[in-house]
C-alpha positions in Angstrom: 106.4 100.3 63.2 106.9 97.2 65.3 107.9 97.7 68.9 110.4 95.2 70.3 110.0 94.3 74.0 113.0 92.7 75.8 112.4 93.7 79.4 109.2 94.3 81.3 108.7 95.7 84.7 105.6 95.4 87.0 105.1 97.9 89.8 103.3 96.1 92.5 104.2 92.6 93.9 100.7 91.7 95.2 98.0 89.2 94.2 97.9 90.3 90.6 101.5 91.4 89.9 103.3 88.4 91.3 101.3 85.6 89.7 100.8 87.5 86.4 104.5 88.2 85.9 105.4 84.6 87.0 103.2 83.2 84.2 104.6 85.7 81.6 108.2 84.8 82.6 107.4 81.0 82.4 105.8 81.4 78.9 108.3 84.0 77.5 111.7 82.8 78.3 113.2 85.5 76.0 111.8 88.2 78.3 113.5 89.6 81.4 110.6 90.2 83.9 111.1 92.4 87.0 108.5 92.8 89.8 109.1 95.8 92.0 107.6 97.0 95.2 108.5 99.6 97.9 107.6 97.0 100.5 110.9 95.4 101.3 109.4 92.6 103.4 107.1 91.6 100.6 110.0 91.5 98.1 112.1 89.5 100.6 109.2 87.0 100.9 109.1 86.6 97.1 112.9 86.0 97.1 112.8 83.6 100.1 114.3 80.1 99.4 111.5 78.7 101.5 108.7 78.8 98.9 106.0 78.3 101.6 106.8 81.9 102.6 105.6 83.5 99.4 103.3 86.4 100.2 100.6 85.0 97.9 99.2 81.5 98.1 97.9 80.2 94.8 97.9 76.5 93.6 100.7 76.2 91.1 102.4 79.4 91.9 105.4 77.8 93.9 106.3 75.7 90.8 106.4 78.8 88.6 108.6 80.7 91.0 110.9 77.8 91.4 111.3 77.4 87.6 111.8 81.1 86.7 113.1 83.1 89.7 116.7 84.2 89.3 116.6 83.2 85.6 114.3 85.6 83.9 112.1 86.5 86.8 113.3 88.9 89.4 111.9 90.6 92.5 113.4 94.0 93.5 112.9 97.2 95.5 115.1 99.1 93.0 112.2 100.8 91.2 114.4 103.5 89.4 116.8 101.0 87.8 114.0 98.5 86.9 111.9 101.1 85.1 114.9 102.6 83.3 115.8 99.3 81.7 112.2 98.3 80.8 110.5 98.6 77.4 107.1 97.9 79.0 105.9 98.8 82.5 102.8 97.3 84.1 101.0 99.1 86.9 99.5 96.6 89.3 99.1 98.5 92.5 96.3 98.7 95.1 93.4 101.0 94.4 91.4 101.1 97.6 88.2 102.9 98.2 88.7 106.5 99.4 88.1 106.9 103.2 87.9 110.7 103.2 87.4 113.6 100.9 85.6 113.8 97.6 83.9 110.5 96.8 84.8 109.0 100.2 83.2 105.5 100.6 82.7 105.0 96.9 85.5 106.4 94.6 88.8 104.7 94.2 91.9 106.3 95.7 94.4 106.6 92.9 97.3 107.8 95.0 99.3 104.6 94.2 98.5 104.9 90.5 99.6 108.5 90.4 102.8 107.7 92.3 103.6 104.9 89.9 103.0 107.1 86.9 105.3 109.8 88.3 108.0 107.2 88.8 107.7 106.0 85.3 107.8 109.6 84.0 110.9 110.3 86.0 112.9 107.1 85.4 111.9 105.8 82.0 114.4 105.9 79.2 113.4 106.0 75.5 109.9 104.8 74.5 108.0 103.0 77.2 104.6 101.2 76.9 102.6 101.7 80.1 100.0 99.1 80.8 97.2 99.6 83.4 96.7 96.3 85.2 95.1 97.4 88.4 91.3 97.5 88.7 90.6 101.2 88.1 87.7 103.6 87.4 87.0 104.7 83.8 89.2 107.5 82.6 92.2 106.7 84.8 94.2 106.5 81.7 93.7 110.2 81.3 95.4 110.7 84.7 98.4 108.5 83.7 98.7 110.2 80.3 98.6 113.7 81.8 101.4 112.8 84.2 103.5 111.0 81.6 103.1 113.6 78.8 103.6 116.6 81.0 107.0 115.1 82.1 108.1 115.5 78.4 107.9 119.2 78.5 111.2 121.0 78.7 113.2 118.0 77.6 114.8 119.6 74.6 118.3 119.3 76.0 117.8 115.9 77.7 117.6 112.4 76.4 114.2 111.9 74.7 111.5 109.8 76.2 108.0 109.0 75.0 105.1 106.9 76.2 101.9 105.1 75.1 99.3 103.9 77.6 97.3 100.6 77.3 94.6 99.1 79.5 94.8 95.4 80.0 92.7 94.5 83.1 93.1 91.2 84.9 90.2 88.7 85.0 91.5 86.4 87.8 89.6 84.5 90.4 91.7 83.9 93.5 92.3 80.2 94.1 92.4 79.6 90.3 94.6 82.6 89.3 97.3 80.5 87.7 95.0 78.5 85.6 93.1 81.7 84.7 96.3 83.2 83.5 97.4 80.1 81.6 94.0 79.3 80.1 92.2 82.7 80.1 88.7 83.1 78.8 89.9 86.3 77.1 92.6 88.8 77.2 91.4 92.4 76.9 93.7 95.2 75.6 92.5 98.7 75.1 94.5 101.5 73.6 95.1 104.0 70.8 98.5 102.9 69.4 98.3 99.8 67.2 102.1 99.2 67.5 101.9 99.2 71.3 98.8 97.0 71.3 100.5 94.6 69.0 103.6 94.5 71.2 101.4 93.3 74.1 99.5 90.9 71.9 102.8 89.3 70.8 103.6 88.6 74.4 100.3 86.9 75.0 100.4 85.0 71.7 103.2 82.8 73.2 100.5 80.8 74.9 97.0 82.4 74.2 95.2 81.9 70.9 94.8 85.2 69.1 90.9 84.8 68.8 90.8 85.1 72.6 92.6 88.5 72.5 90.1 91.4 72.3 91.2 94.8 71.2 89.1 97.8 72.2 89.5 101.5 72.9 91.0 102.3 76.2 87.7 103.4 77.9 85.8 100.3 76.8 88.6 98.2 78.4 88.5 100.1 81.7 84.7 99.9 81.9 84.6 96.2 80.9 86.5 95.2 84.1 84.2 97.1 86.4 81.1 95.7 84.6 82.4 92.1 84.7 82.9 92.2 88.4 79.6 94.0 89.0 77.7 91.3 87.0 79.4 88.5 88.9 78.7 90.1 92.3 75.1 90.6 91.2 74.6 86.9 90.5 75.9 86.1 94.0 73.6 88.6 95.6 70.7 87.3 93.5 71.1 83.6 94.5 71.7 84.6 98.1 68.4 86.5 98.2 66.7 83.4 96.9 68.4 81.3 99.6 66.5 83.2 102.2 63.2 82.5 100.4 64.1 78.8 100.2 64.5 78.6 104.0 61.0 80.1 104.4 59.2 78.0 101.8 60.8 74.6 102.1 62.7 74.8 98.9 66.3 73.6 98.4 68.6 76.3 97.1 70.9 73.7 95.5 68.0 72.3 93.5 66.8 75.7 92.5 70.3 76.8 91.4 70.7 73.6 89.4 67.4 74.1 87.6 68.0 77.8 86.9 71.6 77.2 85.8 70.7 74.6 83.2 69.0 77.4 81.2 71.7 78.2 78.6 70.7 81.8 78.7 71.7 82.0 82.4 74.4 79.3 83.0 75.5 77.6 86.2 78.5 79.7 87.2 78.3 81.9 90.3 74.9 80.4 91.4 76.2 78.8 94.6 74.7 80.5 97.7 76.9 81.4 100.6 77.7 84.0 103.2 78.3 86.7 100.6 81.0 87.8 98.2 84.4 89.0 99.3 87.8 89.7 97.8 89.6 92.8 96.8 87.5 93.8 93.8 83.7 93.1 93.9 82.7 95.6 96.6 85.3 98.2 95.5 84.4 98.0 91.8 80.6 98.3 92.5 81.2 101.3 94.7 83.3 102.8 91.9 80.4 102.1 89.4 78.0 103.7 91.8 80.2 106.8 92.1 80.7 107.1 88.4 77.0 106.8 87.7 76.2 109.6 90.3 78.9 111.7 88.8 77.1 111.6 85.4 73.7 112.0 86.9 72.6 108.4 86.4 71.1 108.1 89.9 68.7 105.3 89.0 71.6 103.2 87.7 73.7 104.0 90.8 70.8 102.9 93.1 70.5 99.6 91.2 74.0 98.6 91.8 74.0 99.8 95.4 71.3 97.2 96.1 73.7 94.4 95.1 76.0 95.6 98.0 73.1 95.9 100.4 71.9 92.3 99.8 75.5 91.1 100.4 75.7 92.9 103.7 72.2 91.9 104.7 73.1 88.2 104.1 75.9 88.4 106.6 73.8 90.1 109.2 71.0 87.6 108.6 73.3 84.7 109.3 74.4 86.3 112.6 70.8 86.7 113.7 70.0 83.1 112.9 73.0 81.9 115.0 72.0 84.0 118.0 68.4 82.9 117.7 69.3 79.2 117.6 71.5 79.6 120.7 68.7 80.7 122.9 68.9 84.3 122.0 72.4 85.0 123.3 76.0 84.0 122.5 77.6 85.9 125.4 80.7 84.0 126.6 79.8 81.1 124.4 82.5 79.5 122.3 81.8 79.4 118.6 84.1 77.6 116.2 84.8 79.3 112.8 85.8 77.0 110.0 87.4 79.3 107.3 88.4 82.9 107.4 89.7 83.5 103.8 87.0 84.8 101.5 87.1 81.7 99.4 89.0 78.3 99.3 92.5 78.0 97.9 93.6 81.5 98.8 95.1 83.2 101.9 93.3 86.5 100.9 91.0 87.8 103.6 90.2 91.2 102.0 86.4 91.9 102.4 85.9 88.3 103.5 82.3 87.6 104.7 84.0 86.1 107.8 85.2 89.5 109.0 81.7 91.0 109.3 80.1 87.8 110.7 82.9 87.3 113.3 82.7 91.0 114.2 78.9 90.7 114.7 79.4 87.6 116.9 82.1 89.4 119.0 79.7 92.3 119.5 77.2 89.9 120.8 79.8 88.7 123.4 80.9 85.4 121.8 84.4 83.9 122.1 85.7 82.6 118.7 87.9 79.7 117.9 89.0 80.1 114.3 90.7 77.5 111.9 91.8 78.3 108.4 94.5 76.2 106.7 96.2 79.3 105.0 95.4 82.4 107.1 97.5 83.1 110.1 96.3 84.6 113.5 97.9 88.0 112.9 96.0 88.4 109.6 92.7 87.4 111.3 93.4 89.7 114.2 94.3 92.7 112.0 91.2 92.2 109.8 88.9 92.2 112.8 90.7 95.1 114.4 90.5 97.2 111.3 86.7 96.8 111.2 86.4 97.2 114.9 88.2 100.6 114.7 86.3 101.7 111.6 83.0 101.1 113.4 84.3 102.7 116.7 83.8 99.5 118.7 85.8 98.8 121.7 86.1 95.0 121.6 89.4 93.6 122.7 89.9 91.4 119.7 92.9 89.4 120.9 91.1 88.5 124.2 88.1 87.2 122.3 89.6 85.1 119.5 92.2 82.4 119.2 93.2 80.1 116.3 92.8 76.4 116.5 95.4 74.0 115.2 93.0 71.1 114.7 89.2 70.4 114.2 89.2 68.7 117.6 90.7 71.8 119.4 88.2 74.0 117.6 85.2 71.8 118.6 86.2 71.2 122.2 83.6 73.0 124.4 82.1 74.8 121.4 78.4 75.6 121.4 78.3 75.9 117.7 80.5 75.6 114.6 80.1 77.9 111.6 81.4 76.9 108.2 82.3 80.1 106.2 84.9 78.9 103.6 84.6 76.0 101.3 87.9 74.3 102.0 87.9 70.7 100.6 89.3 69.4 103.9 86.2 70.4 105.7 84.3 67.8 103.8 86.3 65.1 105.5 85.6 66.0 109.1 84.5 63.2 111.5 81.4 64.9 112.8 80.5 61.9 115.0 83.8 62.5 116.8 83.3 66.3 116.8 79.8 66.0 118.3 81.2 64.3 121.4 83.5 67.3 122.1 80.9 70.1 121.8 78.6 71.5 124.4 74.9 70.5 124.0 72.7 71.4 122.2 75.5 71.4 119.6 74.8 73.4 116.4 76.5 73.2 113.0 75.8 76.2 110.7 76.8 75.2 107.2 77.0 78.3 105.0 78.8 76.6 102.1 76.8 73.4 101.5 79.9 71.5 102.6 78.3 68.7 104.7 76.0 65.9 103.9 73.4 65.5 106.6 73.0 61.8 105.7 76.6 61.1 106.9 76.2 62.3 110.4 75.5 58.8 111.7 75.0 58.6 115.5 76.0 62.2 116.1 73.4 64.3 118.1 74.3 67.5 116.2 71.7 70.1 115.2 72.3 71.0 111.5 71.4 74.3 109.8 72.2 74.7 106.1 72.0 78.0 104.3 69.2 78.0 101.7 67.6 74.6 102.8 64.0 74.6 103.6 64.5 71.4 105.6 65.9 73.7 108.3 62.3 73.9 109.4 62.2 70.3 110.6 65.8 69.1 111.1 66.2 70.1 114.8 66.7 67.3 117.3 
């Protein structure tokens, strides 16, 4: 029996829900697409006529919103009405790591998933296909099913409703999310109902070739997402561990990565060293994997994946120690410029950004930070650092120790050092000769993203340190 889908609803207007639904609306003009969220300010931002105020920054997103919003794409806080008129409901809400209780520090907190499932159970009309889109632990579908199917009990004298549950995790890289959605490497759909699976397949077939659509059971789909993120994070930790060895031995991490990446069995992707991985998923998903492995008594497997996180944290602490050492063993009351606060270029997302931990470490050492990021505002920076400060029971007065710079010159003026943490393209065009004249001597540049070419520094008297470059041993002036 074919299932006709005319209206879809997405619960959650964040980094996944907003862009995903915008692409679906653009590619499926026949569908009515509604994105709902309890956060009125967020929905107001999605509806703002000024497209620069969208809550999510992604290249290409503004154009999609401009084409579709108000036509077949809508943003609303009316969850009840939106669910009631929808044939398919996506759950795309946050699944943060639990801070307390059973599994604290590792397991995902499913309170928003549960709340969404209860809303669907209460407000859905007729048959509804429910699609897990959030990054979730294996067996979450059981939670959703239990809530949905238990709601059907005692409905003998009420309008009938029924549900099927699918898992279709997102595989998006922030900064390239729109292209990842339009040209996906694969679309994964897990479930038990062939009719419901085909209904979702028929949506994607409007722009995705069918050979890229993978159909699995629901548990394989859920585990595939966790595993994909764990493997990617593992590659980053692996190359970062080698970057430290390069610095000690005189090797060049970019040359090592190129040589290794040309092996077809390994490939070149995710072999660029840096200050560590960030974003909303990598750390959370590995912690989830660790928790699940422990739950099933696979302690050796849990320990293996835990080491990926340890290397990531170690890399950030290592960078802090190098900076302090180069600045005569102390950064107290020294001004340090921070170039980039987002966890990667082309996004305004700061969740789990390496910059948070590194900046926090420098603040603990007594530094004053001047921060420039083209897409991250002061309040977001302040909130991120305050959250970590409070979580670690530190008493730093964040707002007294940081300020945002509006230009490279303002950031450099009087700085003892500049630290490059995000690979924004505009950082490649900085006039370092001009910058060197504004800094306090001996001026240090710490390049953690392989942004700068030391051959282009001309007459500057800057000291350069580049992550993963053995030439650090003899480049001091």
